[in-house]
Backbone as CSV, one residue per row, in Angstrom:
resi,resn,N_x,N_y,N_z,CA_x,CA_y,CA_z,C_x,C_y,C_z
1,UNK,18.683,-18.148,-4.067,18.052,-16.846,-4.297,17.405,-16.779,-5.664
2,UNK,18.110,-17.224,-6.721,17.587,-17.116,-8.071,16.275,-17.856,-8.241
3,UNK,16.112,-18.969,-7.522,14.905,-19.759,-7.681,13.667,-19.062,-7.170
4,UNK,13.836,-18.037,-6.330,12.689,-17.346,-5.746,12.355,-16.028,-6.436
5,UNK,13.163,-15.610,-7.403,12.944,-14.318,-8.034,11.603,-14.275,-8.749
6,UNK,11.281,-15.326,-9.496,10.011,-15.357,-10.219,8.821,-15.280,-9.276
7,UNK,8.895,-16.015,-8.167,7.828,-16.001,-7.170,7.674,-14.606,-6.570
8,UNK,8.801,-13.966,-6.246,8.767,-12.623,-5.655,8.155,-11.620,-6.626
9,UNK,8.535,-11.705,-7.901,7.986,-10.788,-8.905,6.498,-11.040,-9.119
10,UNK,6.090,-12.305,-9.088,4.674,-12.640,-9.265,3.834,-12.079,-8.129
11,UNK,4.304,-12.234,-6.892,3.581,-11.693,-5.742,3.453,-10.179,-5.832
12,UNK,4.550,-9.529,-6.189,4.551,-8.071,-6.255,3.616,-7.573,-7.349
13,UNK,3.613,-8.241,-8.488,2.726,-7.855,-9.581,1.267,-8.000,-9.161
14,UNK,0.956,-9.110,-8.491,-0.416,-9.312,-8.026,-0.857,-8.236,-7.047
15,UNK,0.039,-7.886,-6.122,-0.285,-6.846,-5.145,-0.496,-5.501,-5.826
16,UNK,0.377,-5.184,-6.788,0.256,-3.908,-7.486,-1.007,-3.813,-8.319
17,UNK,-1.350,-4.894,-8.999,-2.510,-4.867,-9.896,-3.843,-4.860,-9.146
18,UNK,-3.798,-5.018,-7.820,-5.050,-4.952,-7.067,-5.663,-3.558,-7.104
19,UNK,-4.886,-2.540,-7.527,-5.492,-1.217,-7.721,-6.591,-1.289,-8.787
20,UNK,-6.472,-2.260,-9.693,-7.488,-2.416,-10.728,-8.837,-2.821,-10.135
21,UNK,-8.804,-3.562,-9.022,-10.053,-3.935,-8.359,-10.769,-2.688,-7.857
22,UNK,-9.987,-1.781,-7.255,-10.563,-0.516,-6.811,-11.106,0.283,-7.974
23,UNK,-10.393,0.227,-9.117,-10.881,0.908,-10.309,-12.232,0.367,-10.758
24,UNK,-12.399,-0.941,-10.705,-13.676,-1.550,-11.089,-14.788,-1.152,-10.126
25,UNK,-14.459,-1.088,-8.830,-15.461,-0.654,-7.847,-15.922,0.772,-8.127
26,UNK,-14.979,1.620,-8.507,-15.314,3.018,-8.777,-16.248,3.144,-9.968
27,UNK,-16.146,2.240,-10.926,-17.007,2.305,-12.101,-18.450,1.961,-11.753
28,UNK,-18.621,1.162,-10.702,-19.971,0.809,-10.288,-20.581,1.830,-9.346
29,UNK,-19.723,2.487,-8.569,-20.203,3.484,-7.605,-19.347,4.730,-7.756
30,UNK,-19.918,5.802,-8.275,-19.132,7.013,-8.502,-18.614,7.603,-7.197
31,UNK,-19.442,7.532,-6.170,-19.000,8.047,-4.871,-19.420,7.052,-3.792
32,UNK,-18.521,6.152,-3.400,-18.865,5.144,-2.399,-19.305,5.789,-1.093
33,UNK,-20.150,5.078,-0.357,-20.656,5.597,0.902,-19.584,5.726,1.953
34,UNK,-19.806,6.574,2.951,-18.793,6.806,3.984,-18.492,5.569,4.810
35,UNK,-19.490,4.730,5.046,-19.246,3.522,5.831,-18.329,2.557,5.083
36,UNK,-18.556,2.427,3.784,-17.717,1.543,2.970,-16.271,2.015,2.973
37,UNK,-16.072,3.295,2.707,-14.711,3.817,2.620,-14.041,3.855,3.987
38,UNK,-14.788,4.250,5.031,-14.220,4.307,6.372,-13.747,2.935,6.837
39,UNK,-14.581,1.924,6.608,-14.217,0.564,7.023,-13.059,0.037,6.185
40,UNK,-13.099,0.245,4.866,-12.071,-0.299,3.982,-10.700,0.289,4.280
41,UNK,-10.631,1.601,4.443,-9.353,2.234,4.739,-8.849,1.834,6.127
42,UNK,-9.774,1.723,7.093,-9.385,1.251,8.420,-8.880,-0.188,8.381
43,UNK,-9.537,-1.015,7.599,-9.123,-2.405,7.424,-7.703,-2.463,6.865
44,UNK,-7.434,-1.643,5.874,-6.100,-1.594,5.277,-5.043,-1.232,6.316
45,UNK,-5.366,-0.222,7.142,-4.425,0.204,8.172,-4.172,-0.917,9.172
46,UNK,-5.228,-1.614,9.575,-5.074,-2.708,10.520,-4.184,-3.815,9.983
47,UNK,-4.375,-4.146,8.713,-3.547,-5.169,8.069,-2.075,-4.751,8.080
48,UNK,-1.811,-3.508,7.687,-0.435,-3.047,7.561,0.246,-2.906,8.920
49,UNK,-0.475,-2.427,9.922,0.113,-2.291,11.258,0.450,-3.657,11.846
50,UNK,-0.476,-4.602,11.661,-0.256,-5.939,12.209,0.980,-6.594,11.598
51,UNK,1.085,-6.567,10.280,2.211,-7.235,9.631,3.532,-6.509,9.924
52,UNK,3.469,-5.202,10.145,4.689,-4.447,10.438,5.261,-4.805,11.805
53,UNK,4.384,-4.802,12.828,4.865,-4.992,14.192,5.009,-6.461,14.596
54,UNK,4.285,-7.350,13.902,4.337,-8.764,14.278,5.334,-9.545,13.434
55,UNK,5.538,-9.140,12.185,6.404,-9.892,11.283,7.663,-9.123,10.880
56,UNK,7.487,-7.967,10.243,8.627,-7.294,9.619,9.681,-6.839,10.627
57,UNK,9.258,-6.043,11.587,10.225,-5.512,12.549,10.854,-6.606,13.403
58,UNK,10.085,-7.557,13.959,10.730,-8.632,14.730,11.720,-9.457,13.912
59,UNK,11.385,-9.752,12.647,12.309,-10.517,11.809,13.601,-9.741,11.564
60,UNK,13.469,-8.430,11.390,14.647,-7.600,11.185,15.507,-7.553,12.440
61,UNK,14.881,-7.400,13.603,15.607,-7.361,14.878,16.404,-8.645,15.087
62,UNK,15.799,-9.761,14.703,16.448,-11.060,14.891,17.760,-11.162,14.108
63,UNK,17.830,-10.482,12.958,19.003,-10.594,12.103,20.039,-9.513,12.390
64,UNK,19.588,-8.248,12.505,20.561,-7.150,12.598,20.564,-6.453,13.962
65,UNK,19.738,-6.918,14.895,19.753,-6.352,16.234,18.721,-5.256,16.438
66,UNK,18.426,-5.002,17.705,17.357,-4.056,18.081,17.639,-2.645,17.571
67,UNK,18.838,-2.136,17.837,19.158,-0.753,17.488,19.156,-0.536,15.979
68,UNK,19.845,-1.390,15.243,19.921,-1.221,13.789,18.549,-1.349,13.133
69,UNK,17.763,-2.294,13.607,16.432,-2.485,13.038,15.563,-1.256,13.271
70,UNK,15.641,-0.696,14.470,14.813,0.476,14.761,15.314,1.723,14.036
71,UNK,16.622,1.829,13.839,17.126,2.942,13.032,16.548,2.879,11.617
72,UNK,16.569,1.684,11.028,16.002,1.509,9.684,14.497,1.775,9.695
73,UNK,13.831,1.334,10.754,12.381,1.538,10.886,12.039,3.030,10.857
74,UNK,12.771,3.825,11.636,12.473,5.259,11.697,12.916,5.994,10.429
75,UNK,13.940,5.478,9.770,14.304,6.032,8.460,13.158,5.802,7.469
76,UNK,12.544,4.631,7.527,11.392,4.347,6.667,10.235,5.294,6.930
77,UNK,9.947,5.560,8.190,8.878,6.506,8.528,9.214,7.902,8.014
78,UNK,10.468,8.314,8.188,10.889,9.637,7.732,10.791,9.750,6.209
79,UNK,11.088,8.647,5.508,11.022,8.663,4.044,9.594,8.919,3.567
80,UNK,8.621,8.280,4.212,7.219,8.504,3.842,6.819,9.947,4.123
81,UNK,7.310,10.490,5.240,7.021,11.887,5.572,7.552,12.827,4.490
82,UNK,8.767,12.581,4.023,9.353,13.420,2.984,8.599,13.280,1.661
83,UNK,8.198,12.053,1.327,7.424,11.842,0.104,6.105,12.591,0.173
84,UNK,5.456,12.552,1.348,4.188,13.265,1.510,4.367,14.768,1.371
85,UNK,5.505,15.289,1.829,5.763,16.716,1.683,5.969,17.096,0.218
86,UNK,6.688,16.240,-0.512,7.016,16.546,-1.903,5.870,16.249,-2.849
87,UNK,5.159,15.133,-2.605,4.063,14.728,-3.495,2.852,14.367,-2.648
88,UNK,2.124,15.363,-2.146,0.933,15.059,-1.344,-0.149,14.450,-2.215
89,UNK,-0.933,13.536,-1.631,-2.072,12.987,-2.342,-3.199,12.731,-1.359
90,UNK,-4.410,12.685,-1.849,-5.574,12.582,-0.992,-6.521,11.526,-1.522
91,UNK,-7.303,10.957,-0.585,-8.322,10.001,-0.960,-9.628,10.724,-1.233
92,UNK,-10.496,10.097,-2.032,-11.808,10.691,-2.252,-12.519,10.777,-0.918
93,UNK,-13.403,11.748,-0.789,-14.104,11.941,0.460,-13.486,13.039,1.290
94,UNK,-12.247,13.400,1.021,-11.601,14.441,1.811,-11.880,15.828,1.232
95,UNK,-12.419,15.891,0.040,-12.791,17.158,-0.568,-14.113,16.984,-1.288
96,UNK,-14.716,18.065,-1.640,-15.955,18.021,-2.390,-15.631,17.832,-3.863
97,UNK,-15.906,16.650,-4.386,-15.560,16.340,-5.767,-16.709,16.616,-6.724
98,UNK,-17.606,17.545,-6.345,-18.654,17.960,-7.259,-18.243,19.214,-8.009
99,UNK,-16.992,19.588,-7.917,-16.479,20.767,-8.625,-16.416,20.482,-10.114
100,UNK,-15.924,21.449,-10.877,-15.899,21.305,-12.333,-15.061,20.115,-12.762
101,UNK,-15.327,19.636,-13.995,-14.699,18.407,-14.470,-13.187,18.527,-14.555
102,UNK,-12.689,19.704,-14.918,-11.245,19.868,-15.016,-10.560,19.638,-13.694
103,UNK,-11.159,20.130,-12.638,-10.572,19.943,-11.317,-10.625,18.469,-10.907
104,UNK,-11.724,17.799,-11.237,-11.835,16.386,-10.923,-10.754,15.571,-11.629
105,UNK,-10.546,15.883,-12.905,-9.546,15.140,-13.673,-8.155,15.372,-13.087
106,UNK,-7.868,16.625,-12.754,-6.562,16.947,-12.173,-6.391,16.216,-10.839
107,UNK,-7.450,16.163,-10.049,-7.385,15.454,-8.773,-7.046,13.989,-8.981
108,UNK,-7.737,13.356,-9.923,-7.487,11.946,-10.192,-6.063,11.673,-10.627
109,UNK,-5.525,12.542,-11.498,-4.168,12.332,-11.995,-3.122,12.584,-10.913
110,UNK,-3.367,13.571,-10.058,-2.436,13.826,-8.958,-2.448,12.678,-7.956
111,UNK,-3.637,12.144,-7.701,-3.724,10.997,-6.805,-2.972,9.810,-7.400
112,UNK,-3.143,9.611,-8.715,-2.451,8.506,-9.398,-0.936,8.665,-9.279
113,UNK,-0.440,9.880,-9.474,0.995,10.128,-9.376,1.503,9.873,-7.959
114,UNK,0.787,10.411,-6.992,1.203,10.227,-5.606,1.203,8.767,-5.193
115,UNK,0.156,8.042,-5.578,0.063,6.628,-5.223,1.157,5.826,-5.913
116,UNK,1.447,6.157,-7.171,2.511,5.447,-7.897,3.846,5.613,-7.193
117,UNK,4.134,6.821,-6.725,5.393,7.070,-6.020,5.418,6.314,-4.694
118,UNK,4.270,6.287,-4.004,4.210,5.559,-2.740,4.334,4.053,-2.953
119,UNK,3.862,3.553,-4.092,3.856,2.106,-4.324,5.235,1.550,-4.673
120,UNK,6.122,2.396,-5.185,7.434,1.905,-5.609,8.197,1.238,-4.459
121,UNK,8.330,1.897,-3.292,9.027,1.217,-2.190,8.285,-0.004,-1.676
122,UNK,6.954,-0.039,-1.858,6.211,-1.230,-1.459,6.610,-2.422,-2.328
123,UNK,6.916,-2.162,-3.608,7.418,-3.215,-4.476,8.747,-3.749,-3.988
124,UNK,9.618,-2.823,-3.561,10.889,-3.241,-2.960,10.646,-4.118,-1.737
125,UNK,9.651,-3.723,-0.944,9.358,-4.440,0.289,8.910,-5.858,0.023
126,UNK,7.956,-6.004,-0.892,7.428,-7.340,-1.182,8.514,-8.236,-1.752
127,UNK,9.342,-7.675,-2.634,10.422,-8.461,-3.227,11.409,-8.909,-2.149
128,UNK,11.832,-7.963,-1.299,12.803,-8.294,-0.253,12.245,-9.327,0.710
129,UNK,10.982,-9.142,1.112,10.364,-10.095,2.027,10.237,-11.478,1.425
130,UNK,9.887,-11.541,0.135,9.722,-12.826,-0.545,11.051,-13.549,-0.701
131,UNK,12.118,-12.777,-0.953,13.433,-13.383,-1.104,13.956,-13.924,0.233
132,UNK,13.515,-13.296,1.314,13.971,-13.739,2.635,13.161,-14.934,3.119
133,UNK,11.829,-14.893,2.874,10.949,-15.974,3.313,9.683,-15.934,2.460
134,UNK,9.339,-17.050,1.827,8.203,-17.084,0.906,6.897,-16.735,1.607
135,UNK,6.711,-17.249,2.825,5.477,-16.970,3.552,5.399,-15.513,3.986
136,UNK,6.532,-14.955,4.382,6.561,-13.543,4.754,6.230,-12.680,3.539
137,UNK,6.793,-13.025,2.381,6.481,-12.279,1.161,5.005,-12.323,0.841
138,UNK,4.383,-13.486,1.039,2.940,-13.608,0.791,2.146,-12.718,1.739
139,UNK,2.552,-12.690,3.011,1.858,-11.853,3.995,1.963,-10.378,3.625
140,UNK,3.153,-9.943,3.214,3.333,-8.543,2.809,2.490,-8.239,1.571
141,UNK,2.495,-9.164,0.610,1.739,-8.948,-0.621,0.250,-8.817,-0.341
142,UNK,-0.269,-9.646,0.568,-1.685,-9.568,0.922,-1.997,-8.225,1.574
143,UNK,-1.131,-7.808,2.494,-1.344,-6.523,3.173,-1.369,-5.376,2.172
144,UNK,-0.430,-5.386,1.254,-0.347,-4.316,0.268,-1.521,-4.379,-0.701
145,UNK,-1.897,-5.591,-1.109,-3.012,-5.737,-2.043,-4.299,-5.179,-1.447
146,UNK,-4.520,-5.444,-0.154,-5.741,-4.963,0.497,-5.803,-3.444,0.481
147,UNK,-4.691,-2.786,0.805,-4.758,-1.324,0.854,-4.657,-0.701,-0.533
148,UNK,-4.255,-1.478,-1.536,-4.239,-0.941,-2.900,-5.629,-0.830,-3.506
149,UNK,-6.590,-1.597,-2.987,-7.952,-1.537,-3.540,-8.556,-0.138,-3.366
150,UNK,-8.589,0.429,-2.147,-9.110,1.789,-2.028,-8.251,2.830,-2.747
151,UNK,-6.954,2.567,-2.915,-6.118,3.495,-3.676,-6.567,3.531,-5.134
152,UNK,-6.830,2.356,-5.706,-7.317,2.307,-7.081,-8.663,2.994,-7.214
153,UNK,-9.502,2.823,-6.204,-10.799,3.498,-6.204,-10.618,5.011,-6.147
154,UNK,-9.637,5.443,-5.345,-9.385,6.876,-5.199,-8.909,7.509,-6.499
155,UNK,-8.215,6.740,-7.326,-7.764,7.249,-8.619,-8.911,7.267,-9.616
156,UNK,-9.631,6.155,-9.690,-10.622,5.990,-10.752,-11.866,6.849,-10.566
157,UNK,-12.310,7.036,-9.326,-13.575,7.731,-9.091,-13.585,9.152,-9.649
158,UNK,-12.595,10.000,-9.336,-12.642,11.356,-9.903,-12.432,11.387,-11.408
159,UNK,-11.598,10.473,-11.937,-11.384,10.441,-13.389,-12.675,10.043,-14.097
160,UNK,-13.370,9.064,-13.564,-14.628,8.612,-14.157,-15.689,9.711,-14.081
161,UNK,-15.739,10.382,-12.923,-16.713,11.465,-12.767,-16.422,12.621,-13.719
162,UNK,-15.135,12.863,-14.003,-14.751,13.985,-14.857,-14.940,13.684,-16.337
163,UNK,-14.627,12.466,-16.751,-14.608,12.139,-18.183,-15.776,11.276,-18.633
164,UNK,-16.375,10.527,-17.707,-17.415,9.581,-18.085,-16.860,8.380,-18.828
165,UNK,-15.542,8.264,-18.891,-14.894,7.179,-19.629,-14.479,6.072,-18.672
166,UNK,-15.073,4.902,-18.839,-14.712,3.765,-18.008,-13.280,3.313,-18.280
167,UNK,-12.888,3.347,-19.549,-11.551,2.876,-19.907,-10.468,3.775,-19.314
168,UNK,-10.669,5.099,-19.343,-9.677,6.009,-18.772,-9.590,5.836,-17.262
169,UNK,-10.724,5.729,-16.607,-10.731,5.578,-15.153,-10.037,4.287,-14.748
170,UNK,-10.384,3.194,-15.422,-9.766,1.913,-15.101,-8.274,1.928,-15.445
171,UNK,-7.936,2.534,-16.576,-6.549,2.572,-17.023,-5.649,3.308,-16.060
172,UNK,-6.094,4.459,-15.551,-5.265,5.208,-14.609,-5.131,4.467,-13.281
173,UNK,-6.208,3.799,-12.851,-6.119,3.007,-11.621,-5.107,1.878,-11.790
174,UNK,-5.140,1.235,-12.949,-4.205,0.148,-13.227,-2.763,0.653,-13.270
175,UNK,-2.552,1.766,-13.960,-1.195,2.317,-14.093,-0.606,2.711,-12.743
176,UNK,-1.450,3.222,-11.844,-0.934,3.660,-10.545,-0.356,2.492,-9.750
177,UNK,-0.824,1.279,-10.032,-0.311,0.119,-9.321,0.898,-0.528,-9.964
178,UNK,1.189,-0.164,-11.223,2.305,-0.808,-11.922,3.667,-0.397,-11.375
179,UNK,3.714,0.688,-10.599,4.996,1.069,-10.005,5.437,0.044,-8.960
180,UNK,4.495,-0.771,-8.494,4.848,-1.796,-7.511,5.742,-2.882,-8.125
181,UNK,5.308,-3.541,-9.216,6.241,-4.485,-9.858,7.487,-3.793,-10.400
182,UNK,7.391,-2.501,-10.740,8.589,-1.769,-11.175,9.594,-1.699,-10.037
183,UNK,9.108,-1.472,-8.823,10.000,-1.463,-7.663,10.648,-2.817,-7.442
184,UNK,9.877,-3.885,-7.675,10.429,-5.236,-7.525,11.485,-5.516,-8.587
185,UNK,11.212,-5.088,-9.816,12.194,-5.273,-10.888,13.482,-4.527,-10.587
186,UNK,13.348,-3.322,-10.053,14.528,-2.544,-9.666,15.333,-3.311,-8.620
187,UNK,14.621,-3.882,-7.648,15.308,-4.653,-6.607,16.008,-5.867,-7.203
188,UNK,15.333,-6.535,-8.153,15.895,-7.750,-8.736,17.098,-7.454,-9.625
189,UNK,17.002,-6.394,-10.448,18.046,-6.126,-11.437,19.204,-5.292,-10.896
190,UNK,18.889,-4.355,-9.999,19.916,-3.429,-9.510,20.417,-3.836,-8.129
191,UNK,19.483,-4.182,-7.241,19.869,-4.477,-5.867,20.136,-5.952,-5.623
192,UNK,19.775,-6.794,-6.593,19.889,-8.237,-6.421,21.198,-8.718,-5.836
193,UNK,22.339,-8.294,-6.389,23.626,-8.782,-5.870,23.904,-8.376,-4.422
194,UNK,23.193,-7.356,-3.951,23.460,-6.851,-2.597,22.442,-7.353,-1.566
195,UNK,21.483,-8.172,-2.024,20.424,-8.620,-1.121,20.884,-9.817,-0.287
196,UNK,21.794,-9.555,0.630,22.202,-10.558,1.610,21.146,-10.619,2.713
197,UNK,21.310,-11.545,3.626,20.359,-11.651,4.729,20.309,-10.352,5.531
198,UNK,21.477,-9.726,5.713,21.522,-8.482,6.474,20.838,-7.328,5.770
199,UNK,21.113,-7.166,4.470,20.491,-6.057,3.750,18.988,-6.256,3.608
200,UNK,18.549,-7.510,3.455,17.117,-7.759,3.388,16.448,-7.465,4.720
201,UNK,17.150,-7.725,5.820,16.603,-7.403,7.131,16.446,-5.889,7.288
202,UNK,17.410,-5.129,6.749,17.291,-3.666,6.764,16.069,-3.233,5.951
203,UNK,15.878,-3.846,4.771,14.715,-3.533,3.947,13.416,-3.803,4.693
204,UNK,13.357,-4.923,5.400,12.134,-5.269,6.124,11.808,-4.217,7.179
205,UNK,12.829,-3.744,7.899,12.591,-2.705,8.902,12.181,-1.392,8.241
206,UNK,12.825,-1.063,7.119,12.437,0.129,6.369,10.977,0.060,5.961
207,UNK,10.579,-1.107,5.448,9.212,-1.274,4.981,8.224,-1.213,6.122
208,UNK,8.603,-1.761,7.282,7.741,-1.633,8.451,7.509,-0.156,8.765
209,UNK,8.576,0.640,8.669,8.427,2.086,8.863,7.530,2.706,7.824
210,UNK,7.700,2.301,6.541,6.822,2.779,5.473,5.358,2.522,5.831
211,UNK,5.076,1.266,6.172,3.688,0.848,6.377,3.051,1.524,7.585
212,UNK,3.810,1.634,8.667,3.263,2.275,9.867,2.976,3.752,9.592
213,UNK,3.905,4.424,8.922,3.698,5.842,8.619,2.504,6.037,7.685
214,UNK,2.396,5.207,6.662,1.271,5.309,5.730,-0.043,5.055,6.449
215,UNK,-0.050,4.075,7.344,-1.275,3.738,8.073,-1.731,4.875,8.985
216,UNK,-0.783,5.420,9.766,-1.145,6.409,10.780,-1.319,7.815,10.216
217,UNK,-0.525,8.146,9.197,-0.566,9.504,8.662,-1.545,9.639,7.502
218,UNK,-1.921,8.515,6.903,-2.664,8.571,5.657,-3.979,7.801,5.730
219,UNK,-3.905,6.507,6.007,-5.098,5.679,5.933,-6.093,5.971,7.055
220,UNK,-5.616,6.016,8.301,-6.538,6.257,9.416,-7.173,7.647,9.339
221,UNK,-6.392,8.735,9.117,-7.046,10.038,8.962,-8.027,10.076,7.794
222,UNK,-7.684,9.411,6.687,-8.599,9.377,5.544,-9.879,8.647,5.915
223,UNK,-9.754,7.546,6.652,-10.939,6.794,7.077,-11.823,7.646,7.982
224,UNK,-11.203,8.379,8.904,-11.973,9.227,9.822,-12.627,10.399,9.115
225,UNK,-12.049,10.822,7.992,-12.585,11.991,7.286,-13.957,11.732,6.680
226,UNK,-14.352,10.456,6.582,-15.648,10.136,5.993,-16.790,10.240,6.993
227,UNK,-16.474,10.607,8.239,-17.504,10.845,9.261,-18.421,9.641,9.424
228,UNK,-17.824,8.447,9.439,-18.630,7.233,9.534,-18.594,6.624,10.936
229,UNK,-18.466,7.501,11.930,-18.494,7.137,13.333,-17.481,6.039,13.665
230,UNK,-17.950,4.845,13.980,-17.054,3.816,14.502,-16.547,2.849,13.447
231,UNK,-16.933,3.022,12.203,-16.509,2.051,11.189,-14.994,2.045,10.945
232,UNK,-14.277,3.187,11.041,-12.821,3.108,10.848,-12.123,2.209,11.866
233,UNK,-12.459,2.341,13.160,-11.793,1.514,14.164,-12.219,0.056,14.038
234,UNK,-13.471,-0.181,13.635,-13.897,-1.556,13.375,-13.107,-2.143,12.215
235,UNK,-12.818,-1.294,11.238,-11.995,-1.732,10.112,-10.580,-2.070,10.554
236,UNK,-10.000,-1.214,11.402,-8.636,-1.465,11.905,-8.588,-2.795,12.660
237,UNK,-9.544,-3.003,13.550,-9.576,-4.242,14.335,-9.754,-5.449,13.416
238,UNK,-10.673,-5.331,12.460,-10.927,-6.447,11.542,-9.703,-6.758,10.693
239,UNK,-9.044,-5.708,10.199,-7.852,-5.911,9.376,-6.739,-6.582,10.157
240,UNK,-6.512,-6.125,11.388,-5.462,-6.726,12.221,-5.804,-8.179,12.551
241,UNK,-7.079,-8.446,12.811,-7.504,-9.807,13.138,-7.317,-10.739,11.946
242,UNK,-7.744,-10.298,10.771,-7.597,-11.112,9.566,-6.120,-11.381,9.283
243,UNK,-5.277,-10.352,9.446,-3.857,-10.526,9.185,-3.239,-11.472,10.216
244,UNK,-3.646,-11.361,11.477,-3.127,-12.247,12.514,-3.504,-13.699,12.217
245,UNK,-4.746,-13.910,11.812,-5.193,-15.265,11.484,-4.437,-15.822,10.278
246,UNK,-4.237,-14.967,9.275,-3.541,-15.424,8.068,-2.079,-15.757,8.370
247,UNK,-1.427,-14.951,9.225,-0.048,-15.233,9.609,0.044,-16.525,10.418
248,UNK,-0.943,-16.730,11.269,-0.976,-17.961,12.068,-1.137,-19.194,11.173
249,UNK,-2.017,-19.084,10.169,-2.236,-20.194,9.248,-1.032,-20.477,8.375
250,UNK,-0.241,-19.416,8.102,0.933,-19.585,7.248,2.139,-20.140,7.994
251,UNK,2.065,-20.159,9.325,3.199,-20.650,10.119,3.395,-22.167,9.922
């Protein structure tokens, strides 16, 4: 186990810092087009759904059984629902961001806070998956990294529009992703002694629930909100296909 901790932390850090890529995109385009955002968010959902149902949940079932795995899966979905109730957040495109600068700045910071809270359990997920299987951890990290790009864009775009500061916009996008390696560190330092094969299998099912709930309740509706006709479903199909191919190549 100890030999894989560095690898798990490295994967999680890379996945978390991908919000910075979205931040850079936002600096080039203050308001990305609906087709770009619809496809990107749909792609993210496809990636996350594929890895949840093809890798995470089946691997968990194999270790702890059908009933226990599904109980953990639905607990994960319920956890995302509760987080959304307590700390709602929205993607750009769901509101008119041509309002006054103060409102734009507040929107960006609230999105950053919400995304940071959502990213913490994803850090736990990547760490747990990596400790159980290096290839599985890589697959989870890729899935999370892909959907973190539009999250970083969602943080940076309103901040940049409000302040005109590239450094502030990029900085907040970067910070929103740092909760991911923080979640991994928490798993390594606090949960490490308890990460047996069984507990990691529970984590995998929990994370599958996280990802499915985020995809269906958050990413797909956000993609559809851009009124880009069929690009969201094309994104979902493309994301699932890319993830399926990557999992096949990693076998």
